[in-house]
C-alpha beads as a LAMMPS data file, in Angstrom:
LAMMPS data file: protein, C-alpha beads

495 atoms
494 bonds

1 atom types
1 bond types

-500.0 500.0 xlo xhi
-500.0 500.0 ylo yhi
-500.0 500.0 zlo zhi

Masses

1 110.0

Atoms # bond

1 1 1 -45.650 386.153 46.630
2 1 1 -42.063 386.537 45.473
3 1 1 -41.208 389.101 42.819
4 1 1 -42.059 387.951 39.223
5 1 1 -39.450 386.586 36.863
6 1 1 -39.369 388.162 33.374
7 1 1 -38.458 387.522 29.711
8 1 1 -38.122 390.260 27.164
9 1 1 -38.734 389.895 23.370
10 1 1 -36.927 392.440 21.213
11 1 1 -36.827 392.506 17.445
12 1 1 -34.503 393.475 14.679
13 1 1 -37.220 395.745 13.224
14 1 1 -40.895 396.666 13.495
15 1 1 -43.038 393.850 12.290
16 1 1 -40.578 391.100 13.266
17 1 1 -43.381 389.367 15.158
18 1 1 -42.668 390.525 18.725
19 1 1 -46.302 391.131 19.643
20 1 1 -47.485 387.700 18.555
21 1 1 -44.469 385.985 20.159
22 1 1 -45.207 387.731 23.397
23 1 1 -48.835 386.640 23.130
24 1 1 -47.679 383.061 22.507
25 1 1 -45.384 383.097 25.549
26 1 1 -48.162 384.551 27.739
27 1 1 -50.363 381.676 26.591
28 1 1 -47.664 379.016 27.091
29 1 1 -46.877 380.229 30.642
30 1 1 -50.549 380.260 31.501
31 1 1 -50.927 376.759 30.146
32 1 1 -47.986 375.794 32.345
33 1 1 -49.890 376.988 35.410
34 1 1 -48.177 380.349 35.892
35 1 1 -49.818 383.806 36.277
36 1 1 -48.282 385.619 33.300
37 1 1 -48.829 389.253 32.469
38 1 1 -47.640 391.281 29.464
39 1 1 -45.739 394.593 29.659
40 1 1 -44.644 397.169 27.134
41 1 1 -43.288 400.363 28.515
42 1 1 -44.154 402.487 25.512
43 1 1 -46.460 401.516 22.642
44 1 1 -47.079 403.581 19.516
45 1 1 -50.410 402.655 17.913
46 1 1 -53.818 404.014 16.920
47 1 1 -55.513 400.812 18.149
48 1 1 -56.381 401.363 21.789
49 1 1 -58.740 399.972 24.416
50 1 1 -60.519 401.163 27.484
51 1 1 -60.052 399.167 30.670
52 1 1 -62.800 398.434 33.319
53 1 1 -61.578 401.508 35.260
54 1 1 -61.921 403.771 32.246
55 1 1 -58.226 404.045 31.279
56 1 1 -56.648 403.806 27.850
57 1 1 -53.933 401.367 26.672
58 1 1 -52.600 399.743 23.548
59 1 1 -54.501 396.839 22.143
60 1 1 -51.324 394.746 21.668
61 1 1 -51.113 394.324 25.447
62 1 1 -54.799 393.737 25.633
63 1 1 -54.417 390.770 23.177
64 1 1 -51.479 389.499 25.229
65 1 1 -53.496 389.732 28.457
66 1 1 -56.320 387.855 26.814
67 1 1 -53.845 385.223 25.754
68 1 1 -52.636 384.952 29.329
69 1 1 -56.215 384.747 30.633
70 1 1 -55.971 387.896 32.766
71 1 1 -57.944 391.185 32.760
72 1 1 -56.267 393.933 30.736
73 1 1 -54.655 396.499 33.079
74 1 1 -53.252 399.917 32.134
75 1 1 -50.063 399.028 34.112
76 1 1 -49.264 396.656 31.220
77 1 1 -48.791 399.651 28.952
78 1 1 -48.003 402.771 30.961
79 1 1 -47.148 404.955 27.938
80 1 1 -49.190 405.022 24.731
81 1 1 -48.363 407.290 21.808
82 1 1 -51.173 407.810 19.341
83 1 1 -49.812 409.472 16.169
84 1 1 -51.911 412.474 15.070
85 1 1 -49.585 413.725 12.335
86 1 1 -46.255 412.765 10.716
87 1 1 -44.321 414.549 13.405
88 1 1 -46.565 414.493 16.548
89 1 1 -48.519 412.248 18.839
90 1 1 -51.038 412.327 21.622
91 1 1 -49.151 411.201 24.748
92 1 1 -51.081 408.977 27.112
93 1 1 -49.471 408.124 30.522
94 1 1 -51.102 405.618 32.891
95 1 1 -54.229 405.692 30.758
96 1 1 -54.716 409.516 30.898
97 1 1 -53.932 412.028 28.154
98 1 1 -50.930 414.203 28.955
99 1 1 -51.214 416.241 25.791
100 1 1 -49.974 416.546 22.204
101 1 1 -46.236 416.549 21.677
102 1 1 -43.949 416.775 18.609
103 1 1 -41.529 413.878 18.240
104 1 1 -38.588 416.055 19.065
105 1 1 -40.213 417.328 22.310
106 1 1 -41.142 413.834 23.428
107 1 1 -37.665 412.457 22.700
108 1 1 -36.177 415.271 24.948
109 1 1 -38.495 414.623 27.838
110 1 1 -39.423 410.976 27.773
111 1 1 -36.768 409.964 30.379
112 1 1 -38.921 411.936 32.872
113 1 1 -41.506 409.092 32.444
114 1 1 -39.143 406.384 33.844
115 1 1 -40.683 406.596 37.387
116 1 1 -44.153 405.991 35.861
117 1 1 -42.746 402.967 33.920
118 1 1 -41.034 401.465 36.921
119 1 1 -43.964 401.999 39.237
120 1 1 -46.246 400.139 36.832
121 1 1 -43.746 397.318 36.327
122 1 1 -42.907 396.954 40.006
123 1 1 -46.577 396.794 40.915
124 1 1 -47.206 394.008 38.352
125 1 1 -44.121 392.184 39.568
126 1 1 -45.695 391.898 43.048
127 1 1 -48.749 390.145 41.604
128 1 1 -47.469 387.907 38.748
129 1 1 -45.261 384.845 38.418
130 1 1 -43.894 385.963 34.996
131 1 1 -43.817 389.209 33.112
132 1 1 -43.450 388.952 29.324
133 1 1 -41.992 392.240 28.112
134 1 1 -42.228 393.471 24.560
135 1 1 -39.731 395.783 23.076
136 1 1 -40.358 398.279 20.264
137 1 1 -38.772 398.619 16.815
138 1 1 -35.109 397.608 17.140
139 1 1 -32.614 397.992 20.095
140 1 1 -29.942 398.970 17.483
141 1 1 -31.438 402.318 16.583
142 1 1 -28.233 404.063 17.531
143 1 1 -29.659 407.524 17.204
144 1 1 -32.291 406.756 19.858
145 1 1 -30.287 404.645 22.288
146 1 1 -29.203 407.370 24.601
147 1 1 -32.795 407.963 25.806
148 1 1 -34.053 404.419 25.313
149 1 1 -36.934 403.461 27.733
150 1 1 -38.399 400.516 25.763
151 1 1 -35.616 398.198 24.546
152 1 1 -32.191 397.673 26.157
153 1 1 -32.720 400.702 28.378
154 1 1 -35.740 399.057 29.943
155 1 1 -34.017 395.678 30.078
156 1 1 -31.303 397.162 32.154
157 1 1 -33.824 398.910 34.465
158 1 1 -35.678 395.711 35.240
159 1 1 -32.714 393.312 34.748
160 1 1 -34.544 391.385 31.985
161 1 1 -33.023 388.556 29.904
162 1 1 -33.702 389.062 26.196
163 1 1 -34.720 387.000 23.220
164 1 1 -33.863 388.761 19.907
165 1 1 -36.240 387.964 17.034
166 1 1 -35.648 388.408 13.306
167 1 1 -38.168 387.991 10.461
168 1 1 -36.984 385.634 7.773
169 1 1 -40.115 386.152 5.636
170 1 1 -38.799 389.596 4.604
171 1 1 -35.392 388.222 3.665
172 1 1 -31.959 388.991 5.096
173 1 1 -32.616 387.534 8.539
174 1 1 -28.944 386.583 9.203
175 1 1 -27.849 390.123 8.414
176 1 1 -30.662 391.484 10.595
177 1 1 -29.648 389.394 13.629
178 1 1 -25.885 389.699 13.187
179 1 1 -26.036 393.408 12.446
180 1 1 -28.253 394.071 15.479
181 1 1 -25.968 392.218 17.794
182 1 1 -22.880 393.937 16.429
183 1 1 -24.333 397.406 16.948
184 1 1 -25.055 396.712 20.631
185 1 1 -22.743 397.410 23.483
186 1 1 -21.045 394.494 25.186
187 1 1 -23.185 394.767 28.323
188 1 1 -26.277 394.772 26.054
189 1 1 -25.075 391.696 24.178
190 1 1 -24.727 389.840 27.446
191 1 1 -28.467 390.348 28.121
192 1 1 -29.369 388.397 24.974
193 1 1 -29.961 384.698 25.944
194 1 1 -31.091 383.490 22.546
195 1 1 -31.854 384.307 18.878
196 1 1 -35.179 383.495 17.313
197 1 1 -35.886 383.235 13.579
198 1 1 -39.563 383.964 12.964
199 1 1 -42.039 383.371 10.103
200 1 1 -40.042 380.551 8.457
201 1 1 -41.611 378.654 5.519
202 1 1 -40.081 375.366 4.379
203 1 1 -37.627 372.723 5.627
204 1 1 -35.656 373.914 8.673
205 1 1 -32.775 371.587 7.748
206 1 1 -31.938 373.901 4.875
207 1 1 -31.236 376.645 7.488
208 1 1 -28.801 374.541 9.557
209 1 1 -25.536 375.845 8.001
210 1 1 -26.723 379.389 8.424
211 1 1 -27.761 378.804 11.975
212 1 1 -24.300 377.361 12.826
213 1 1 -22.566 380.329 11.253
214 1 1 -24.877 382.773 13.000
215 1 1 -24.113 381.206 16.384
216 1 1 -20.438 381.218 15.624
217 1 1 -20.329 384.893 14.653
218 1 1 -22.640 386.126 17.411
219 1 1 -21.588 383.716 20.204
220 1 1 -25.264 383.372 20.926
221 1 1 -27.535 380.261 20.614
222 1 1 -30.432 380.065 18.190
223 1 1 -33.235 378.925 20.471
224 1 1 -35.965 378.593 17.902
225 1 1 -37.051 378.702 14.269
226 1 1 -40.740 379.579 14.401
227 1 1 -42.830 378.609 11.389
228 1 1 -45.073 381.023 9.557
229 1 1 -48.204 380.324 11.654
230 1 1 -51.610 380.865 10.043
231 1 1 -53.405 382.282 13.050
232 1 1 -56.007 385.027 13.096
233 1 1 -55.073 387.291 15.981
234 1 1 -55.222 391.094 16.153
235 1 1 -52.088 392.742 14.896
236 1 1 -50.496 396.204 15.218
237 1 1 -52.332 398.770 13.081
238 1 1 -49.514 400.269 10.984
239 1 1 -48.250 396.952 9.493
240 1 1 -51.424 394.889 9.474
241 1 1 -51.975 392.696 6.403
242 1 1 -55.718 393.012 7.068
243 1 1 -55.560 396.465 5.635
244 1 1 -54.466 395.058 2.314
245 1 1 -57.596 392.880 1.972
246 1 1 -59.155 393.684 -1.388
247 1 1 -61.591 390.882 -2.224
248 1 1 -63.850 389.268 0.322
249 1 1 -64.912 386.442 -2.149
250 1 1 -68.069 385.699 -0.176
251 1 1 -71.765 386.220 -1.089
252 1 1 -71.972 389.454 0.882
253 1 1 -69.536 392.297 0.232
254 1 1 -68.626 394.734 3.114
255 1 1 -66.305 397.596 2.173
256 1 1 -64.365 399.365 4.921
257 1 1 -62.991 402.801 4.097
258 1 1 -59.289 402.801 4.867
259 1 1 -58.920 406.288 6.308
260 1 1 -55.440 407.801 6.572
261 1 1 -55.635 407.902 10.357
262 1 1 -57.624 404.696 10.694
263 1 1 -57.885 403.513 14.232
264 1 1 -59.453 400.452 15.971
265 1 1 -59.944 398.537 12.741
266 1 1 -60.044 395.514 14.976
267 1 1 -63.717 396.425 15.500
268 1 1 -64.453 394.616 12.265
269 1 1 -62.489 391.379 12.867
270 1 1 -65.638 389.438 13.965
271 1 1 -67.276 390.232 10.587
272 1 1 -64.388 388.429 8.867
273 1 1 -65.362 385.170 10.612
274 1 1 -68.881 385.147 9.181
275 1 1 -69.079 382.496 6.418
276 1 1 -71.218 384.655 4.205
277 1 1 -69.657 388.100 4.738
278 1 1 -66.621 389.155 2.777
279 1 1 -64.675 392.075 4.263
280 1 1 -62.238 394.383 2.289
281 1 1 -60.490 397.693 2.755
282 1 1 -60.745 400.388 0.131
283 1 1 -58.685 403.555 -0.410
284 1 1 -60.341 405.121 -3.472
285 1 1 -63.708 405.362 -5.274
286 1 1 -62.682 402.843 -7.953
287 1 1 -62.017 400.129 -5.323
288 1 1 -65.326 400.908 -3.562
289 1 1 -67.478 399.590 -6.392
290 1 1 -71.045 398.586 -5.343
291 1 1 -70.784 396.779 -1.959
292 1 1 -73.708 395.497 0.117
293 1 1 -72.454 397.471 3.117
294 1 1 -70.096 400.439 3.699
295 1 1 -68.281 400.727 6.939
296 1 1 -66.812 404.062 8.075
297 1 1 -64.387 403.298 10.898
298 1 1 -62.803 405.268 13.693
299 1 1 -59.974 407.677 13.192
300 1 1 -57.528 409.617 15.346
301 1 1 -58.070 412.727 13.209
302 1 1 -61.753 413.012 12.192
303 1 1 -61.515 416.353 10.485
304 1 1 -58.438 415.635 8.354
305 1 1 -59.880 412.247 7.263
306 1 1 -63.200 413.824 6.404
307 1 1 -61.338 416.301 4.130
308 1 1 -59.434 413.366 2.605
309 1 1 -62.766 411.615 1.844
310 1 1 -63.900 414.780 0.133
311 1 1 -60.676 415.309 -1.846
312 1 1 -60.219 411.743 -3.133
313 1 1 -63.700 411.279 -4.419
314 1 1 -64.875 408.720 -1.894
315 1 1 -67.353 411.110 -0.339
316 1 1 -69.170 411.550 -3.725
317 1 1 -69.130 407.785 -4.368
318 1 1 -70.342 406.990 -0.839
319 1 1 -73.243 409.523 -1.066
320 1 1 -74.349 408.153 -4.394
321 1 1 -74.499 404.606 -3.004
322 1 1 -76.282 405.778 0.167
323 1 1 -78.869 407.602 -1.927
324 1 1 -79.570 404.260 -3.756
325 1 1 -80.146 402.556 -0.407
326 1 1 -76.760 400.969 0.244
327 1 1 -76.426 400.620 4.050
328 1 1 -73.730 402.723 5.778
329 1 1 -72.444 402.140 9.254
330 1 1 -70.145 404.643 10.995
331 1 1 -68.198 403.842 14.182
332 1 1 -66.822 406.555 16.429
333 1 1 -65.031 409.092 14.137
334 1 1 -66.990 407.540 11.218
335 1 1 -70.181 408.239 13.101
336 1 1 -69.166 411.902 13.574
337 1 1 -68.444 412.251 9.830
338 1 1 -71.934 411.052 8.955
339 1 1 -73.560 414.071 10.604
340 1 1 -74.478 417.553 9.427
341 1 1 -71.650 419.539 11.013
342 1 1 -68.370 418.989 12.958
343 1 1 -67.475 421.958 15.073
344 1 1 -63.914 422.481 16.412
345 1 1 -64.271 425.726 18.355
346 1 1 -60.828 425.519 20.083
347 1 1 -58.881 423.640 17.432
348 1 1 -58.448 420.640 19.748
349 1 1 -59.238 418.126 16.950
350 1 1 -57.793 419.716 13.802
351 1 1 -55.300 422.305 15.097
352 1 1 -57.403 425.293 14.129
353 1 1 -60.830 426.728 14.880
354 1 1 -63.350 425.715 12.208
355 1 1 -66.717 424.253 11.543
356 1 1 -66.902 421.640 8.830
357 1 1 -69.757 420.219 6.776
358 1 1 -70.245 416.508 7.383
359 1 1 -71.552 413.906 4.992
360 1 1 -75.034 414.901 5.869
361 1 1 -76.452 411.337 6.247
362 1 1 -77.471 411.591 9.828
363 1 1 -79.204 414.440 11.768
364 1 1 -76.328 414.953 14.170
365 1 1 -73.948 417.689 15.152
366 1 1 -70.581 417.100 16.836
367 1 1 -68.690 419.611 18.918
368 1 1 -65.036 418.761 19.764
369 1 1 -63.253 419.542 22.996
370 1 1 -60.179 418.510 24.862
371 1 1 -62.140 416.220 27.081
372 1 1 -62.055 412.515 26.134
373 1 1 -64.782 409.996 26.998
374 1 1 -63.461 406.575 28.021
375 1 1 -65.822 403.903 29.298
376 1 1 -66.715 400.344 28.985
377 1 1 -70.463 400.028 28.164
378 1 1 -73.287 397.616 27.664
379 1 1 -76.148 398.451 25.320
380 1 1 -79.093 396.977 23.441
381 1 1 -79.559 397.867 19.806
382 1 1 -82.807 399.781 19.084
383 1 1 -82.368 400.149 15.280
384 1 1 -85.136 398.214 13.570
385 1 1 -83.128 395.732 11.497
386 1 1 -81.051 394.646 14.469
387 1 1 -83.322 395.488 17.398
388 1 1 -82.582 393.468 20.563
389 1 1 -78.919 392.692 19.756
390 1 1 -76.883 392.818 22.973
391 1 1 -73.632 394.792 22.830
392 1 1 -70.621 394.928 25.082
393 1 1 -67.965 397.422 23.999
394 1 1 -66.215 400.650 24.940
395 1 1 -66.207 404.332 23.998
396 1 1 -63.107 406.366 23.499
397 1 1 -63.562 409.672 21.736
398 1 1 -63.417 413.416 22.031
399 1 1 -66.430 415.379 21.007
400 1 1 -70.044 415.448 22.025
401 1 1 -72.665 414.464 19.436
402 1 1 -76.226 415.798 19.547
403 1 1 -78.597 413.532 17.636
404 1 1 -82.166 414.345 16.554
405 1 1 -83.014 411.056 14.787
406 1 1 -83.765 407.608 16.188
407 1 1 -81.078 406.088 18.485
408 1 1 -78.892 403.222 17.375
409 1 1 -79.006 401.630 20.847
410 1 1 -79.969 402.221 24.418
411 1 1 -77.355 401.949 27.273
412 1 1 -78.102 399.311 29.871
413 1 1 -78.240 402.024 32.548
414 1 1 -80.547 404.178 30.438
415 1 1 -79.979 406.842 27.807
416 1 1 -79.675 406.753 24.055
417 1 1 -76.582 405.956 21.999
418 1 1 -75.859 406.760 18.402
419 1 1 -78.249 407.611 15.613
420 1 1 -80.103 405.990 12.739
421 1 1 -81.746 407.486 9.649
422 1 1 -82.984 405.036 6.959
423 1 1 -80.174 402.636 6.080
424 1 1 -77.527 404.888 7.749
425 1 1 -76.380 403.900 11.213
426 1 1 -73.927 405.603 13.586
427 1 1 -72.496 404.510 16.910
428 1 1 -69.635 405.343 19.300
429 1 1 -69.290 401.734 20.437
430 1 1 -65.983 399.979 19.723
431 1 1 -66.180 396.228 19.954
432 1 1 -69.813 396.307 18.821
433 1 1 -69.507 393.002 16.910
434 1 1 -67.678 391.009 19.618
435 1 1 -70.687 389.470 21.188
436 1 1 -71.806 388.059 17.852
437 1 1 -75.439 389.093 18.175
438 1 1 -75.108 392.187 16.027
439 1 1 -72.963 390.318 13.544
440 1 1 -75.593 387.735 13.061
441 1 1 -78.438 390.364 12.881
442 1 1 -76.514 392.478 10.385
443 1 1 -75.585 389.489 8.141
444 1 1 -79.134 388.156 8.198
445 1 1 -80.538 391.549 7.192
446 1 1 -78.039 391.873 4.390
447 1 1 -78.869 388.308 3.255
448 1 1 -82.586 389.070 3.136
449 1 1 -81.945 392.187 1.150
450 1 1 -79.980 390.213 -1.370
451 1 1 -82.255 387.085 -1.490
452 1 1 -79.690 384.851 0.269
453 1 1 -80.623 382.156 2.786
454 1 1 -78.716 382.956 6.023
455 1 1 -79.777 379.786 7.867
456 1 1 -76.712 377.731 7.034
457 1 1 -74.231 380.272 8.489
458 1 1 -72.809 378.896 11.764
459 1 1 -70.974 381.660 13.650
460 1 1 -68.396 380.913 16.340
461 1 1 -68.583 383.396 19.280
462 1 1 -65.597 385.775 19.101
463 1 1 -64.439 384.881 22.564
464 1 1 -64.311 381.192 21.747
465 1 1 -62.680 381.934 18.375
466 1 1 -59.978 383.974 20.088
467 1 1 -59.206 381.095 22.503
468 1 1 -58.875 378.663 19.616
469 1 1 -56.438 380.983 17.881
470 1 1 -54.365 381.583 21.031
471 1 1 -54.059 377.812 21.461
472 1 1 -52.947 377.309 17.816
473 1 1 -50.378 380.076 18.299
474 1 1 -49.092 378.633 21.568
475 1 1 -48.826 375.114 20.183
476 1 1 -46.851 376.285 17.164
477 1 1 -44.455 378.440 19.166
478 1 1 -44.004 375.847 21.912
479 1 1 -43.130 373.176 19.295
480 1 1 -40.499 375.533 17.718
481 1 1 -38.987 377.253 20.721
482 1 1 -36.500 375.691 23.200
483 1 1 -38.716 376.370 26.187
484 1 1 -36.174 374.832 28.574
485 1 1 -33.733 377.600 27.417
486 1 1 -36.412 380.216 27.906
487 1 1 -37.148 379.027 31.423
488 1 1 -33.413 378.824 32.207
489 1 1 -32.914 382.380 30.948
490 1 1 -35.430 383.483 33.542
491 1 1 -33.769 381.523 36.269
492 1 1 -36.632 378.972 36.416
493 1 1 -37.099 375.273 35.793
494 1 1 -39.554 374.288 33.069
495 1 1 -42.859 373.090 34.575

Bonds

1 1 1 2
2 1 2 3
3 1 3 4
4 1 4 5
5 1 5 6
6 1 6 7
7 1 7 8
8 1 8 9
9 1 9 10
10 1 10 11
11 1 11 12
12 1 12 13
13 1 13 14
14 1 14 15
15 1 15 16
16 1 16 17
17 1 17 18
18 1 18 19
19 1 19 20
20 1 20 21
21 1 21 22
22 1 22 23
23 1 23 24
24 1 24 25
25 1 25 26
26 1 26 27
27 1 27 28
28 1 28 29
29 1 29 30
30 1 30 31
31 1 31 32
32 1 32 33
33 1 33 34
34 1 34 35
35 1 35 36
36 1 36 37
37 1 37 38
38 1 38 39
39 1 39 40
40 1 40 41
41 1 41 42
42 1 42 43
43 1 43 44
44 1 44 45
45 1 45 46
46 1 46 47
47 1 47 48
48 1 48 49
49 1 49 50
50 1 50 51
51 1 51 52
52 1 52 53
53 1 53 54
54 1 54 55
55 1 55 56
56 1 56 57
57 1 57 58
58 1 58 59
59 1 59 60
60 1 60 61
61 1 61 62
62 1 62 63
63 1 63 64
64 1 64 65
65 1 65 66
66 1 66 67
67 1 67 68
68 1 68 69
69 1 69 70
70 1 70 71
71 1 71 72
72 1 72 73
73 1 73 74
74 1 74 75
75 1 75 76
76 1 76 77
77 1 77 78
78 1 78 79
79 1 79 80
80 1 80 81
81 1 81 82
82 1 82 83
83 1 83 84
84 1 84 85
85 1 85 86
86 1 86 87
87 1 87 88
88 1 88 89
89 1 89 90
90 1 90 91
91 1 91 92
92 1 92 93
93 1 93 94
94 1 94 95
95 1 95 96
96 1 96 97
97 1 97 98
98 1 98 99
99 1 99 100
100 1 100 101
101 1 101 102
102 1 102 103
103 1 103 104
104 1 104 105
105 1 105 106
106 1 106 107
107 1 107 108
108 1 108 109
109 1 109 110
110 1 110 111
111 1 111 112
112 1 112 113
113 1 113 114
114 1 114 115
115 1 115 116
116 1 116 117
117 1 117 118
118 1 118 119
119 1 119 120
120 1 120 121
121 1 121 122
122 1 122 123
123 1 123 124
124 1 124 125
125 1 125 126
126 1 126 127
127 1 127 128
128 1 128 129
129 1 129 130
130 1 130 131
131 1 131 132
132 1 132 133
133 1 133 134
134 1 134 135
135 1 135 136
136 1 136 137
137 1 137 138
138 1 138 139
139 1 139 140
140 1 140 141
141 1 141 142
142 1 142 143
143 1 143 144
144 1 144 145
145 1 145 146
146 1 146 147
147 1 147 148
148 1 148 149
149 1 149 150
150 1 150 151
151 1 151 152
152 1 152 153
153 1 153 154
154 1 154 155
155 1 155 156
156 1 156 157
157 1 157 158
158 1 158 159
159 1 159 160
160 1 160 161
161 1 161 162
162 1 162 163
163 1 163 164
164 1 164 165
165 1 165 166
166 1 166 167
167 1 167 168
168 1 168 169
169 1 169 170
170 1 170 171
171 1 171 172
172 1 172 173
173 1 173 174
174 1 174 175
175 1 175 176
176 1 176 177
177 1 177 178
178 1 178 179
179 1 179 180
180 1 180 181
181 1 181 182
182 1 182 183
183 1 183 184
184 1 184 185
185 1 185 186
186 1 186 187
187 1 187 188
188 1 188 189
189 1 189 190
190 1 190 191
191 1 191 192
192 1 192 193
193 1 193 194
194 1 194 195
195 1 195 196
196 1 196 197
197 1 197 198
198 1 198 199
199 1 199 200
200 1 200 201
201 1 201 202
202 1 202 203
203 1 203 204
204 1 204 205
205 1 205 206
206 1 206 207
207 1 207 208
208 1 208 209
209 1 209 210
210 1 210 211
211 1 211 212
212 1 212 213
213 1 213 214
214 1 214 215
215 1 215 216
216 1 216 217
217 1 217 218
218 1 218 219
219 1 219 220
220 1 220 221
221 1 221 222
222 1 222 223
223 1 223 224
224 1 224 225
225 1 225 226
226 1 226 227
227 1 227 228
228 1 228 229
229 1 229 230
230 1 230 231
231 1 231 232
232 1 232 233
233 1 233 234
234 1 234 235
235 1 235 236
236 1 236 237
237 1 237 238
238 1 238 239
239 1 239 240
240 1 240 241
241 1 241 242
242 1 242 243
243 1 243 244
244 1 244 245
245 1 245 246
246 1 246 247
247 1 247 248
248 1 248 249
249 1 249 250
250 1 250 251
251 1 251 252
252 1 252 253
253 1 253 254
254 1 254 255
255 1 255 256
256 1 256 257
257 1 257 258
258 1 258 259
259 1 259 260
260 1 260 261
261 1 261 262
262 1 262 263
263 1 263 264
264 1 264 265
265 1 265 266
266 1 266 267
267 1 267 268
268 1 268 269
269 1 269 270
270 1 270 271
271 1 271 272
272 1 272 273
273 1 273 274
274 1 274 275
275 1 275 276
276 1 276 277
277 1 277 278
278 1 278 279
279 1 279 280
280 1 280 281
281 1 281 282
282 1 282 283
283 1 283 284
284 1 284 285
285 1 285 286
286 1 286 287
287 1 287 288
288 1 288 289
289 1 289 290
290 1 290 291
291 1 291 292
292 1 292 293
293 1 293 294
294 1 294 295
295 1 295 296
296 1 296 297
297 1 297 298
298 1 298 299
299 1 299 300
300 1 300 301
301 1 301 302
302 1 302 303
303 1 303 304
304 1 304 305
305 1 305 306
306 1 306 307
307 1 307 308
308 1 308 309
309 1 309 310
310 1 310 311
311 1 311 312
312 1 312 313
313 1 313 314
314 1 314 315
315 1 315 316
316 1 316 317
317 1 317 318
318 1 318 319
319 1 319 320
320 1 320 321
321 1 321 322
322 1 322 323
323 1 323 324
324 1 324 325
325 1 325 326
326 1 326 327
327 1 327 328
328 1 328 329
329 1 329 330
330 1 330 331
331 1 331 332
332 1 332 333
333 1 333 334
334 1 334 335
335 1 335 336
336 1 336 337
337 1 337 338
338 1 338 339
339 1 339 340
340 1 340 341
341 1 341 342
342 1 342 343
343 1 343 344
344 1 344 345
345 1 345 346
346 1 346 347
347 1 347 348
348 1 348 349
349 1 349 350
350 1 350 351
351 1 351 352
352 1 352 353
353 1 353 354
354 1 354 355
355 1 355 356
356 1 356 357
357 1 357 358
358 1 358 359
359 1 359 360
360 1 360 361
361 1 361 362
362 1 362 363
363 1 363 364
364 1 364 365
365 1 365 366
366 1 366 367
367 1 367 368
368 1 368 369
369 1 369 370
370 1 370 371
371 1 371 372
372 1 372 373
373 1 373 374
374 1 374 375
375 1 375 376
376 1 376 377
377 1 377 378
378 1 378 379
379 1 379 380
380 1 380 381
381 1 381 382
382 1 382 383
383 1 383 384
384 1 384 385
385 1 385 386
386 1 386 387
387 1 387 388
388 1 388 389
389 1 389 390
390 1 390 391
391 1 391 392
392 1 392 393
393 1 393 394
394 1 394 395
395 1 395 396
396 1 396 397
397 1 397 398
398 1 398 399
399 1 399 400
400 1 400 401
401 1 401 402
402 1 402 403
403 1 403 404
404 1 404 405
405 1 405 406
406 1 406 407
407 1 407 408
408 1 408 409
409 1 409 410
410 1 410 411
411 1 411 412
412 1 412 413
413 1 413 414
414 1 414 415
415 1 415 416
416 1 416 417
417 1 417 418
418 1 418 419
419 1 419 420
420 1 420 421
421 1 421 422
422 1 422 423
423 1 423 424
424 1 424 425
425 1 425 426
426 1 426 427
427 1 427 428
428 1 428 429
429 1 429 430
430 1 430 431
431 1 431 432
432 1 432 433
433 1 433 434
434 1 434 435
435 1 435 436
436 1 436 437
437 1 437 438
438 1 438 439
439 1 439 440
440 1 440 441
441 1 441 442
442 1 442 443
443 1 443 444
444 1 444 445
445 1 445 446
446 1 446 447
447 1 447 448
448 1 448 449
449 1 449 450
450 1 450 451
451 1 451 452
452 1 452 453
453 1 453 454
454 1 454 455
455 1 455 456
456 1 456 457
457 1 457 458
458 1 458 459
459 1 459 460
460 1 460 461
461 1 461 462
462 1 462 463
463 1 463 464
464 1 464 465
465 1 465 466
466 1 466 467
467 1 467 468
468 1 468 469
469 1 469 470
470 1 470 471
471 1 471 472
472 1 472 473
473 1 473 474
474 1 474 475
475 1 475 476
476 1 476 477
477 1 477 478
478 1 478 479
479 1 479 480
480 1 480 481
481 1 481 482
482 1 482 483
483 1 483 484
484 1 484 485
485 1 485 486
486 1 486 487
487 1 487 488
488 1 488 489
489 1 489 490
490 1 490 491
491 1 491 492
492 1 492 493
493 1 493 494
494 1 494 495
């Protein structure tokens, strides 16, 4: 096989829509009969995934791989930064933790990771027809350009043509695109093969004068005006509109605690598809109200987020509801919080040696260490209301939890997983709702508790739902983007 062609999507800012446009291109190329794979040299996100070989990568590239119809591979995201504070992150290289670094330290040393980036990219290029590369933030961050390994710096390393995307929904898109182009060096400008205006609402004819002036001033063609597409696809954690959901407006009310270091909120996306189950995120006790279910999600910093729960009054409100019988489900870090104690003997989780009182709702004790468990798993739920539900998910956590109560599930290879006490459930399994069996069992149980008939609720399997959404996304982008120009930029003819 000849070496893969590539196209790179860069943006004028974070949230311009790079991730979804890359997913759309992956889907389009796959529909055109090409083996497409995504690539992002460095991702910063708390949403991560464990591959089949037990390695950790950012979920944005997992979504793009799913859109392309290929198995997620850690080579698609060789560097993952998981923020653990305002000034530091856990640095993950080739799926393995390298350690904690302050931003200044990482900035000084990140060029040393170029060989890892190129090895991953070159390996993919030997197996694929097309690589769809995603940039990060903006290529015009002039204070960061000297050490860039994710935008124009990467484009030069792999000789990638670039599409530059601006978000018109936020306003100022012409200034975004023109200003970004002007701040680039001439050799960088030559890499840009087209400008894309994203998230447009309305009549595109109204834009024509502006498009003509933009092309005149930048000397670059506008190759697409992509409409604001109503698709339901996983998004990056820091800017997700999902986290602003406040009112489910359905018969059943599920409240997810929006922890400060919330991670893998995508675990709960399948619940949103259930016709009877409303999902909302809450940040304080007033917003919590009296839901039918409380969900305590994963977090990159379990100890700090437990202290936040305690300080903001959510712990007291949650415990009062649990005492009255309101079901509580904790996932990963949320599961750890539900226990009796959280012990950090070396300071690996919280930065200092301490033992913390948990919420006391489960008979468990968690001891943190540097070692991280990463594994894809299959399990069968043992908890009485949902017994028999088949799960396929993954674990990604530090800390070992000893449980004295009933297990939440049993691994397919044997052994207990999680813990249950009364109406309180804890599990380490991310992706636990993806198969749909637990979603249906949970919704049915909540319906019966509330006197609602669950029989009319038709649930689309999550895998099928994702395929539908990818096709809607691809159709919308294909109709708006000059795909002939995209293929030409890669040195290919449109299929």
